[in-house]
C-alpha positions in Angstrom: 106.2 132.8 97.0 103.3 131.1 95.2 100.8 131.8 98.0 101.1 135.5 97.2 100.9 135.1 93.4 99.3 138.1 91.8 98.0 137.9 88.3 96.5 139.5 85.3 92.9 138.7 85.1 90.3 139.3 82.3 86.7 139.4 84.0 83.8 139.1 81.6 80.1 139.4 83.0 77.2 141.2 81.4 75.8 142.3 84.6 77.8 145.5 85.5 77.1 145.5 89.2 78.6 142.0 89.7 81.5 142.9 87.4 82.3 146.0 89.3 82.1 144.2 92.7 84.3 141.3 91.6 86.8 143.6 89.9 87.2 145.7 93.0 87.7 142.5 95.2 90.3 141.2 92.8 92.2 144.5 92.6 92.1 144.9 96.4 93.8 141.4 96.5 96.5 142.9 94.3 95.5 141.5 91.0 95.7 143.4 87.7 92.2 143.3 86.4 90.6 144.2 83.0 86.7 144.1 83.0 84.3 144.1 80.1 80.5 143.3 79.9 81.0 142.4 76.3 82.1 138.9 75.2 83.2 140.4 71.8 85.3 142.9 73.6 86.6 139.9 75.6 87.7 138.2 72.5 89.6 141.3 71.3 91.3 141.7 74.7 92.4 138.0 74.6 93.8 138.4 71.1 95.6 141.6 71.9 97.5 140.6 75.3 98.2 137.7 77.6 96.3 137.1 80.7 96.9 134.6 83.6 93.4 134.0 84.2 90.1 134.5 82.3 86.9 134.6 84.4 83.8 134.4 82.4 80.1 134.2 83.1 78.1 131.6 81.3 74.8 133.3 80.4 75.2 136.5 78.5 73.0 137.9 75.7 75.7 138.5 73.1 77.7 135.3 73.2 77.4 132.7 76.0 80.4 131.8 78.2 80.7 128.2 76.8 80.7 129.5 73.2 83.1 132.2 74.2 85.6 129.6 75.8 85.1 127.1 72.9 86.1 129.9 70.2 89.0 130.9 72.3 90.2 127.3 73.0 89.8 126.5 69.4 91.9 129.4 68.2 94.6 129.5 71.0 97.3 126.9 71.5 97.2 125.4 74.8 100.4 126.6 76.0 99.3 130.2 75.3 96.0 130.0 77.2 95.2 131.5 80.6 93.6 129.4 83.1 89.7 129.7 82.8 87.1 130.0 85.4 83.4 129.8 84.5 80.8 131.3 86.7 77.0 131.4 86.3 73.8 131.6 88.3 72.3 129.0 85.9 74.5 126.0 86.9 73.8 122.7 85.4 75.9 119.5 85.8 76.1 119.6 81.9 77.4 123.1 81.5 79.9 122.5 84.4 81.1 119.3 82.5 81.4 121.0 79.2 83.3 124.1 80.6 85.8 121.5 82.2 86.0 119.6 78.8 86.7 122.8 77.2 89.7 123.4 79.7 88.1 125.4 82.4 89.9 124.8 85.6 87.0 125.5 87.8 83.3 126.4 88.1 81.7 128.9 90.3 78.0 129.0 91.0 76.5 132.3 91.8 75.8 133.6 94.2 79.1 132.9 95.7 81.3 134.7 98.5 84.1 136.8 97.5 86.4 134.8 99.7 85.5 131.6 97.7 86.3 133.6 94.4 89.6 134.6 95.8 90.6 131.0 96.9 89.7 129.7 93.5 91.6 132.6 91.8 94.7 131.9 93.9 94.5 128.2 93.0 94.0 129.1 89.4 97.1 131.4 89.4 99.3 128.8 91.3 98.3 126.3 88.6 99.2 128.8 85.9 102.6 129.5 87.4 103.4 125.8 87.7 102.3 125.4 84.0 104.6 128.2 83.0 107.6 127.0 85.0 107.0 123.4 83.6 107.0 124.7 79.9 110.1 126.9 80.7 112.0 123.8 82.3 111.1 121.7 79.2 112.2 124.2 76.6 115.5 124.7 78.7 116.0 120.8 78.6 115.2 120.6 74.9 117.5 123.4 74.2 120.3 121.8 76.1 120.1 118.4 74.5 119.3 119.5 70.8 122.9 120.7 70.4 124.2 117.2 71.0 124.6 114.9 68.2 126.0 111.9 70.2 124.5 110.6 73.2 126.8 110.8 76.3 128.9 107.6 76.8 128.3 105.5 79.8 132.1 104.8 80.5 132.5 106.8 83.6 133.2 110.0 81.6 136.3 108.5 80.0 136.7 109.1 76.3 137.9 105.8 75.2 138.6 104.6 71.7 136.7 101.6 70.8 139.0 98.7 70.3 137.7 95.4 69.0 138.6 92.4 71.0 141.0 89.8 69.3 140.3 86.3 70.2 143.5 84.5 70.9 143.7 80.8 70.2 144.6 79.0 73.4 147.3 76.3 72.8 147.2 73.3 75.1 
């Protein structure tokens, strides 16, 4: 059931205390969580394995969240990307809009309640599941129809030879 969807989450925040608190809450909710305080380590992890969700802080000393998202999105085909959530204590309308333009599904302004995070994470994982199912169904459809050279005939399923009509001259 999608309401109980559990996922693999990469959590990136340079503040260790926040990282550990959020990671614990997500694990308690049944998710598989990898944490890092390093945006560069996050890039390596994103390249090594697939995640359902990428939760990233915006303001970090090494590389900002928007830049991290921008680099990741630029290097990763859309169908291979996890859902992206941006979080920051320095929320501005501009950074929220930029995160969404880059493909972030949602934006959390710190401080936020753990329950708020869990709701947003659940919605993101449901969205990712729907996206995955859609891609699967499209590939199945394409596979099914790629093997056909002729489109199906619209004659009720009967395989009829095509016979030209001969016009008969009518005699009066």
